C-alpha positions in Angstrom: -10.8 -18.1 8.8 -8.2 -20.3 7.1 -9.2 -21.6 3.7 -12.9 -20.8 4.1 -14.4 -18.8 1.2 -16.0 -15.8 2.9 -18.1 -15.1 -0.2 -20.2 -18.2 0.5 -23.6 -17.6 2.1 -24.0 -18.7 5.8 -26.3 -21.7 6.0 -28.2 -23.3 8.8 -25.7 -26.1 8.8 -22.9 -23.6 9.6 -25.0 -22.1 12.5 -25.4 -25.5 14.0 -21.7 -26.3 14.0 -20.1 -24.7 17.0 -16.6 -25.5 15.6 -17.2 -23.8 12.2 -14.9 -20.8 11.8 -17.8 -18.6 10.8 -19.7 -19.5 14.0 -16.6 -19.0 16.1 -16.1 -15.5 14.6 -19.7 -14.5 15.1 -19.6 -15.6 18.8 -16.2 -13.8 19.4 -17.6 -10.6 18.0 -20.8 -11.0 20.1 -18.9 -11.7 23.3 -16.4 -8.9 23.1 -19.2 -6.3 22.6 -17.5 -4.2 19.9 -18.6 -0.6 19.3 -21.1 -1.6 16.7 -22.9 -3.8 19.3 -24.5 -0.7 20.9 -25.3 0.6 17.5 -27.0 -2.6 16.6 -29.0 -2.6 19.9 -30.1 0.9 19.4 -31.0 0.3 15.7 -33.1 -2.7 16.7 -34.9 -0.9 19.5 -35.7 2.2 17.3 -36.3 0.1 14.1 -33.8 2.4 12.3 -33.8 1.1 8.7 -30.9 3.4 7.8 -28.5 1.0 9.6 -29.9 -2.1 8.0 -27.3 -2.2 5.2 -24.3 -2.1 7.6 -25.6 -3.8 10.7 -28.2 -6.1 9.2 -25.8 -8.9 8.1 -24.3 -9.2 11.6 -27.8 -9.1 13.2 -28.9 -12.0 10.9 -25.7 -13.9 11.7 -26.0 -13.6 15.4 -29.7 -14.4 15.3 -28.8 -17.6 13.3 -26.2 -18.7 15.9 -28.4 -17.9 18.9 -31.6 -19.3 17.5 -30.3 -22.4 15.7 -27.1 -23.2 17.7 
């Protein structure tokens, strides 16, 4: 991530930039289908709110990249 401040919120402008380090990281995680990908999929299908705190940020990030990018 280089010098990028990871404490900054992800904005629509970041989602629209395919060369931004945050967008690249989100797409790498999405494409490699890590173990939490299946958990996220199951949580979305069953509307499991217990997983919202841990999987919600990634779900929002991947939505932003796919919807806005």
